[in-house]
Structure formats: structure tokens, C-alpha cells
C-alpha positions in Angstrom: 1.5 10.4 -31.4 -0.4 8.9 -28.6 -0.5 5.2 -27.8 -4.0 3.3 -28.8 -6.3 3.1 -25.8 -7.3 -0.5 -26.8 -3.6 -1.6 -25.8 -4.2 -0.4 -22.3 -4.8 -2.4 -19.3 -6.7 -0.7 -16.3 -6.2 -1.5 -13.0 -8.3 -0.3 -10.1 -10.7 1.1 -12.9 -13.5 0.0 -14.6 -13.0 -0.8 -17.7 -15.7 1.6 -19.5 -13.5 4.4 -18.1 -10.6 3.6 -20.0 -10.1 6.8 -22.5 -10.7 6.4 -26.1 -8.3 9.1 -26.8 -4.9 8.7 -24.7 -3.5 12.2 -25.6 -5.9 14.2 -23.2 -7.8 12.2 -20.3 -8.3 12.4 -16.8 -7.8 10.0 -14.0 -9.7 9.9 -10.6 -8.0 8.5 -7.7 -10.6 7.9 -4.3 -8.6 8.6 -1.2 -6.6 5.9 0.6 -5.2 5.0 -2.9 -1.7 4.2 -3.2 1.2 2.4 -5.2 3.8 1.5 -2.7 5.8 -1.3 -1.2 7.1 -2.0 2.7 8.0 -4.6 4.8 6.6 -6.9 6.1 3.2 -5.8 4.9 4.4 -5.9 1.2 2.6 -4.1 -1.6 0.1 -1.4 -1.3 -1.6 -1.3 -5.4 -4.9 0.8 -4.7 -4.1 3.6 -7.0 -5.7 3.7 -10.5 -3.5 2.8 -13.4 -3.4 2.3 -17.0 -0.6 0.5 -18.7 0.4 -1.2 -21.7 3.1 -3.9 -22.9 5.1 -2.9 -25.7 5.8 -4.7 -29.0 9.5 -3.4 -29.2 11.7 -2.9 -26.6 11.2 0.2 -24.5 13.0 3.3 -25.1 11.3 6.4 -23.4 7.9 8.1 -22.1 7.1 11.2 -20.8 3.7 13.2 -20.1 2.4 16.2 -18.3 0.4 15.9 -15.3 -1.8 18.5 -13.7 -4.6 18.9 -11.2 -5.8 20.8 -8.4 -3.3 19.6 -5.6 -4.9 19.7 -1.9 -4.2 17.1 0.5 -0.4 15.9 1.4 0.6 13.3 -0.9 -1.7 13.8 -3.8 0.3 12.8 -6.7 0.5 11.4 -10.4 2.5 10.6 -13.2 4.5 8.0 -15.0 5.3 4.1 -13.9 6.8 1.5 -15.7 7.1 -2.1 -14.3 9.8 -4.8 -15.2 7.7 -7.8 -14.1 4.3 -8.7 -13.0 2.2 -5.6 -12.6 0.0 -5.6 -9.4 -3.2 -8.0 -9.7 -1.0 -10.7 -11.4 1.5 -11.3 -9.2 -0.8 -13.7 -6.8 -2.1 -15.2 -10.2 1.5 -15.8 -11.8 2.3 -17.2 -8.1 -0.5 -19.8 -8.0 0.8 -21.1 -11.9 4.1 -21.2 -10.5 3.5 -23.5 -7.6 4.7 -26.8 -8.8 2.3 -30.1 -7.7 3.6 -31.8 -5.0 3.8 -35.5 -5.6 2.6 -38.6 -3.4 5.2 -39.5 -0.8 5.1 -43.2 0.6 5.6 -43.2 4.2 7.6 -45.6 5.1 8.3 -47.1 8.6 11.9 -47.3 10.1 11.1 -49.8 12.6 13.2 -53.1 12.3 10.0 -55.2 12.6 8.2 -53.5 9.8 6.9 -56.4 7.5 9.1 -57.0 4.1 6.1 -56.3 2.2 7.1 -52.7 2.7 10.5 -52.5 2.3 11.8 -51.4 -1.1 11.8 -53.6 -4.1 15.4 -53.8 -4.2 16.0 -54.7 -0.3 17.2 -58.2 0.5 14.4 -60.1 2.0 15.1 -61.1 5.8 13.5 -64.3 5.7 15.4 -65.5 2.8 18.8 -65.2 4.7 20.5 -67.9 6.7 18.3 -67.8 10.1 21.1 -69.3 12.3 21.6 -66.8 15.5 25.4 -67.1 15.2 25.1 -65.5 11.8 22.9 -63.1 12.5 24.1 -59.6 14.3 22.0 -58.4 16.8 19.3 -55.5 15.8 21.8 -52.7 17.6 24.9 -54.1 15.9 23.6 -54.1 12.6 22.3 -50.6 12.8 25.5 -49.2 14.6 28.1 -51.2 11.7 25.7 -50.4 9.0 25.3 -53.3 7.8 21.6 -54.0 8.1 18.9 -53.4 5.6 18.5 -49.9 4.1 15.2 -48.7 3.8 14.6 -45.7 1.3 13.0 -42.6 2.3 10.5 -41.0 -0.1 11.6 -37.4 -1.9 11.2 -34.8 -0.2 8.7 -32.1 -1.7 10.0 -29.4 -4.0 11.1 -26.2 -3.0 8.2 -23.5 -3.6 9.7 -20.4 -3.9 7.1 -17.4 -3.9 7.0 -15.5 -7.2 9.3 -12.7 -7.8 8.3 -9.2 -6.6 8.2 -6.7 -9.8 10.4 -4.0 -9.9 8.7 -1.0 -10.7 9.5 2.8 -10.7 6.9 6.1 -10.8 7.8 9.7 -11.3 5.5 12.6 -11.4 4.3 15.9 -9.5 3.6 15.4 -5.7 2.1 17.5 -3.2 4.4 17.7 0.1 4.4 20.3 2.7 1.7 22.7 0.8 4.2 22.9 -2.5 4.4 21.1 -5.4 7.5 18.5 -5.8 8.8 16.3 -8.6 8.6 13.1 -7.0 10.3 9.5 -7.9 9.8 6.2 -6.0 11.9 3.4 -7.0 10.6 -0.5 -5.6 12.6 -3.7 -5.6 11.7 -7.1 -4.2 13.2 -5.5 -0.6 10.9 -2.6 -0.4 10.7 1.1 -1.9 12.3 4.4 -1.4 10.7 7.7 -1.7 12.4 10.9 -3.1 11.4 14.3 -3.5 12.9 17.4 -5.5 11.9 21.1 -5.0 10.8 22.7 -8.3 12.6 25.8 -8.8 11.4 29.2 -7.7 9.9 30.1 -11.2 8.1 26.7 -11.2 6.8 26.6 -7.6 3.1 28.3 -8.4 2.7 26.2 -11.3 0.2 22.9 -10.9 1.7 21.0 -13.9 4.9 19.3 -14.9 5.9 17.0 -17.5 7.9 14.4 -16.6 10.0 11.1 -18.6 11.8 8.2 -17.9 14.1 6.8 -20.4 16.6 3.6 -20.8 20.3 4.1 -21.2 21.7 0.4 -21.3 20.7 -1.3 -18.2 19.6 1.8 -16.3 16.3 3.8 -16.0 16.9 7.7 -15.9 14.1 9.7 -14.7 13.7 13.5 -15.7 11.3 16.4 -14.8 11.0 19.4 -17.5 12.2 22.8 -16.3 10.1 25.6 -18.6 13.8 27.4 -18.4 16.3 25.0 -18.8 14.9 22.0 -20.3 15.0 18.4 -18.7 16.5 18.1 -15.2 17.7 14.5 -14.2 15.8 13.5 -11.2 17.9 10.0 -10.6 19.4 7.1 -12.3 18.1 3.7 -11.2 21.2 1.6 -12.6 20.0 -2.1 -12.0 16.1 -1.6 -13.8 16.4 -3.3 -16.7 19.4 -6.3 -15.5 17.9 -9.3 -16.2 14.7 -8.5 -17.4 13.0 -9.9 -20.6 12.1 -6.6 -23.1 8.1 -8.5 -23.2 8.4 -8.2 -19.4 8.3 -4.7 -19.2 5.1 -2.3 -18.9 4.4 1.4 -18.8 1.6 3.4 -18.1 0.1 6.4 -16.1 -1.1 6.6 -13.0 -2.8 8.7 -9.9 -3.3 8.3 -6.2 -4.3 10.2 -3.2 -2.6 8.5 -0.1 -4.6 10.8 2.6 -7.2 9.3 3.8 -9.9 11.3 6.0 -13.4 10.8 7.5 -16.6 12.1 6.6 -17.4 15.8 8.5 -20.0 16.5 10.3 -21.7 18.2 7.7 -21.6 15.3 5.3 -23.2 13.5 7.9 -26.3 15.3 8.6 -27.1 15.9 4.9 -26.3 12.6 3.7 -23.1 13.3 2.0 -20.6 10.4 3.3 -22.6 7.3 1.7 -21.4 7.7 -1.5 -23.8 11.1 -2.8 -22.8 13.9 -4.7 -19.9 14.7 -2.1 -18.3 11.6 -2.2 -16.8 12.2 -5.7 -15.6 15.8 -4.5 -13.0 14.2 -2.4 -11.2 12.4 -5.4 -8.0 13.5 -6.7 -8.9 14.3 -10.5 -5.2 14.3 -12.1 -5.1 15.4 -16.0 -2.9 14.1 -18.6 -1.9 15.7 -21.8 0.6 14.7 -24.2 1.4 11.3 -23.1 4.2 9.6 -25.4 5.4 5.7 -25.2 8.3 4.9 -27.6 
């Protein structure tokens, strides 16, 4: 039973494009769209994504993806976030920054009037003014016997909002062939992994993929029509230190390749968002989405 579409949040997708039934739908990814993380430029989160928060701890999710793959790095599949999804990280950081309190600028000059000293500091004028009993300012500073003036409190440490962990798995077109793909991202960056499909699956344009929680680990799978589920990778740390309510799961499509407008399109007005503009999008079909 597919999840209810009303529980999904669109990212880089108009709200009116969210499908009414999540059992079978399509996402269109324009050129130059991706979900990626590479220091120091950090996140690229321009890919169309539909994700949902879960009412109970995440168990597993799976879906079948298919498309007319044609450009290098065309891809689509499942994605899971542990932490704030893209687009919410900046907002979370703005809320998390504490207000800096007012700090009084107190001079350390020995000639500072007594009215600027701390309330609990002794009044120099009330002390014996005899020069034989008052050490020279230099001696007082060296011996540490002079009046101590308190500094203002240091400003609070403004730590950046922690970057979310995420994993995506799906089908990707690379080197003129379809591959099972997975990307794992943490606060330091992301890695990319491709797995060649078996010979009997090489000419197929669809693939069913799955992510599953095993303890603190996230296991990533794809389905072989002959031998069944095959394990792509195990992310041992994915759920470590993560609250169940911070997990969000969904689907994505992306076309990272970018290409210019051809001379034919310029002459026929197809480069400015006309009828040919939509033809450059990658349309990924999703079937049988299940999230537990």
C-alpha cells in the first residue's frame, strides 16, 4: 500500500505537481539538477525530491525506477535524510543562533574614573592618599595588588547547524550503460559508488531498489530478477545519534549534465522555454513505492 500523498513535502517541485497517488507517478528533472555534497562548496540540492516524515521508526522503503536514460549521470531512486532536509538547513541555523548579549566596553587605563569601575571594586579615593603607602602604578600592576577590573563576558560560540546525513540509491546512466548507484553523505562530504548490473539486466531500463534499517546501520539493496535482492553497501553509522522523528524518506530524480542550446533551437525559438525546453528534462517513472 503506497503512502498518502498528503504527507509528502515537495522540494524543487511546484506544490500542485505532487501526485495524488504515490503508487505510480513521474518526476521531471531539468538539466543541471543534482543532490550532492562536496567541500568546500558544500551542498547542491537542486534535484526534484518528494519526501515524508514518519510517524513510527523507519524500517524499510523500496521503489521501482525507470526512464529513457540518455545523458551521463541521469539518475533517480530513493533518498533518506537523517536531520534537516535540504532547504531547511539555513532556516534551522537562523533559529539556532543565540542572541549576543550587550557587552560593556571597560577601559583598562589606570586613569579611568571610578564611576566606570565594577560595583564591587574599591574606590581609590577612599584609600589612604599618602604617597608613602600607595605603590607606583607600575609596581601595582606587576605585583597584582592594584584594583582588578572585570572584563565583559565573551560572546557565545555560534556553532553552525549540523549538516544532515543522507543516502540515495537508484539507477544511474553512466558510460552508456545503466548501473545501480548509491551515494552516502555526512558532514564532511559525499562519496559515489556504481555497481554494474548483471548481463541479463544490462538492457533493461528499470530497477527496483531498497533501503533497510538494521540496528544503527542502513543497508542498501537492488533487486536482481534472477537471484533476488543483492546488497550494494552497508552504512554502519547512519542511524547512530539520530532521533526517529528526524528521519525523512522519499524519492528523487536528477539530471546533473548541463548542455547549451543548439543552433537549431536558437533559430526556431526553442531555447527560451518553448516547446523544446521540456524535452530536455529527464522524466523518471516511479512504481510501487512502499515505506514502512
